[in-house]
N, C-alpha and C positions, 0 to 999 in steps of 0.2 A: 311149599310151594311157593312163589310170589304171588303178589297178589300186582296185579294190571290194570287201570281200567285204560280204553281206548276213548276220547273225547271227538266225537263225530265221527256219524256213519255213515259216508258215504262211498263210493267205491274204494278207495284207498282205506280208509280209516274200516272198512271190515275187513279185508282183505288183511291189514296189519294186526285185525283181531283173532282173524281165522292162525293166521302165523304164530302168532304167541301162543293161542289156546291148545296148542299141542303139549308141551310141555309146562305150563302155568297156570293158574287161576286167574284167568283172563275175563273182566267185566265192559261189557262198551254201551254207551250213550250217547244221543243226540238229541235235539231240538223236536223233531218229531217221533213219536214210538214204532220201531223197528219191528218186524216179527223175527226175532233174533235171539237164540238161547244168550242164557247170563243179559240178556240189558237188563240195563236198571236207572234208576235215576238218578238226577246230577248230584244230589247230595251224597248217594252212596258211592258215584264216581270218584270223587275227590276225598272221600277217606282213604282210598288207596294210597299206598307208601310208593306207587309208580302210575305216571300220568304219558300215557302217549297224545301229542296232540297235532290230529287231524283234519282243521277246522280250514274254509279259505280264509287266506293270511289277510286280505281287505277287511275279515270283520275279525279276527284277534282281540284287540287293542281294546274294542267295545263291549267282547264275551267277556275278557280278565276284569274291565273293569265293572260289571253287571254281577257275574257271577264266583270268581275267583276267590277263595280262601289259602290263604300260603300256611300248610297244616307241617311245613318242611318235606312237602311230596319232592319226589325226582323227576324229571320233565324230562320228553325226550321231541322233542317239536319233529314233528312229522312234513309237514304244511312245507311250502314252497314257494316264497314272493316278497316284496318289499311293499310295505305300507305307501300308499301313494298320495293321500294326505301330508304324510310328515316324512316321509323318507325315510323310514325306520325300518334297518335289516329288525328280522322278528325277534334273533336273540335281545336286542335291543329294547324291543316290548316287554318282552318275559320278564327284563332285568329290573324294571319299572315297580313289579310285584314279586321277587324273588330273589335270592342270592344268585350269582354265578355256579357258585358249585353247586348249584340245585341244576343245573340246564346242559343239555349239551343235543346236537341235533341230528338227522337221520338224510344222508345223501345217497347218491347213486344209482344206478338205471334200473327200474323196479314197474313194468307194468305190473295194475293190480291185477289184472285177469290174470297172469301167469302164474302170480304168487297164488291165487285161487287156485291155479292148477298143480301146484306143488310143483313149479319148473324149477331148476335150480339160478339164482344169481349170485354177486355179491354186494353188498351196502357197505356204505362208513360212517360211524359213529364219532361225531368230533364234539369235543368239550374241554371245559378250563378244568375240570376234576377227573384224571383219568381211570379213578375206580368205579366212579357211576357209570361213566363209559362202556366198562368193563361188563359193569353188574346188567345190563342192557343187552351188550352183545351176548349173554349166556342166554337170554331168554329166545332168542331167536333158533326156529327148530333149524335141524340137520340140511335141509336143500337151502338155506340161504346163509351163506359164509361172511362173516363181518369182520371190518378191519377200524383200528383206532387211528384218532389223529386228532391235532389238538389247532389246527386250524380252523375253527369256528367261523369265520369271516369269510376266507375262501370257498368252504361248503356253503354258505348263505346265498354267496354270491352265484355259484355255479347254478344251485339249483333253482333259482331266480331267471339267472341268463338267460338259458337253456330251454324257458319256455319262449322267450321273445324269439328267438334264432329258431325254433321250432316254427312258429309264423311265418318266417321270412322260407323257410323249406320247402312250406306249404306253399307259397306263392309261386315261387320258382316250380313246382311239380305242377301246380295249377297252370301256370302260364306252358307248360309241356317245353320249357328249358333242356332237357336234358341232363343224363347224369353228370357230365363234366360239370353245370352249373352248377347242381347240386351240391357234388362234392366241395369245389369253389368255395360258395358260400360257406359252408358248414365248416372246413377248415381256416378261413379270413372269420368267421364267426369265433371260432379258439382263439383265435390270436385275440381279437375285439375285446371276446370276454377277459383272458389273461391284464390286456390291459388295464380295465377299469379296475379287475381285481387289485392289480400290482398298485394301485393308486391307494387301497386300505391296507398295503402289507402283507396282502394275502400270501401265499406260499407255489411258488412254479409247480412243485410238485401234485398240487392237488387239483391244477387245471391239465395235466398230463394222466391222470388219473382217475378213477371210478366216480366220483362227485362232476368233475369236469366233463373229460374228454366222453368216456362212459358213457354217461348220463345224456350228454349232449349226442353223440351217435345215436342214440334210441330213441331218445323222443322229436328228432329231426327229421324221422326216416319210414316213421310208420304211421297207419292210420287210426294204431290204437290210442294214439297221442291228440287229446281232442285240440291241444292248443297247433297241431301238425293240420288239423282237419280245419281249424280258422282259418288257416291259411288259402288252404285249398279254395276255399268260399270266397275268400278277397277276390281272389283270381278271376273268380266267373263276374267280379262288379256285384258281387252282393251288397247287402246294407248288412254294417254290423250287427245293428239290432235284429236281426230276423237271423242272422247266422247263431245268436246265442240262444236266442229262442228257440230255435231248433235243435242246437246243441244239449241243452237243457243239464248241462254240468258247466262247472266254473271253469272258465279257460284262465289259469293265471298269467298266462303272458299279456295280455289287453292292458290289465290296468299295470301290472307290473312294468309294460315297455316305457310307457307315461313317466314312471317312478326314476328308473334309470336315467331317462331321455333329461329328468330336471336336475339329478346329482352330474350327470356329463358337462352338463352346458354351467352349473354351477361351479365346478372344478377343472373347468377346462379338457376333458378329460375327450378324445376321439372316437368317437360309436357311430359310423356311419351307418352299420345294418339297422342299429336299431333306429338313430334317425329316419331311416325312411319308411320302416314299419311304422313309427307314427304319424307320419305322413300320408300311407296308405289306409291308416286307422279313423284320420280325419277324412277320407275321400280322395284322397290322389290315385290317377290312374297306376296300377301297378307297373303299366309298360315302361310310363314313365321313370319310375323309381328305380327300375332296372339299369337304367339307360343314367340315370344320377351315379349310382354305382358303379357301373364299369368308365367312366369318366373322372372318378374320385383318383385324388392324387397318391394315395397308398391305399 
């Protein structure tokens, strides 16, 4: 049995630990002690051959600088986001510490609560090294179907961007704009996400598949999505700091929205939905933002 360690014991990390434990010797660790079987200290976890990272995207770089030791471990990045301070994608951050052949990325529609219930889903493992991608794929239980891809950048962009679009969708539903509006927003969001990814050479099929459309449709249409719930609350004119405090979890789309806007402005990529989400996060009236989008040229 392969020895795997999940780094991060939040909802998603705990769900992955549960899934990997079906057929493997899986450990888990986090900053604070959790009442989980096979919970270990960080030093023990880092000695495992395979590491699965489910940490908040904004804290990964600091965590790696402080704690990580490259022992040749094979790494699956299960976090989703873009570092706001540097506008770096997560694989770029990891490549400061390890070789690219050690790294792959997990993406696709997957609520932690449903993984815990053993409900079926399909995910994508994208990496620079096909062999390692296949090794991680083999660790998943039978109720999770895995596909392999070499489009790391596309997977990263989809995983980050869909959280911002989920905030937008929550705002739309919070304003009671209807099903037509939500469908229009999600489909135009997919176009916008693809336009952003195209700048970085991501593959079109990634955006039409599980990593893109699949995860977007899921995250932008359910209250199981914390980013969607942030949008619902923003539509009621609640203060962002109060929303996040009540949420009690990290909503990656908030910080990622700022990162995407910075990248888009720098490279002149047209991202009107992200632009309006950022403005709402800064305090703009949501109804005014809707009118701006309706009047946009394209």
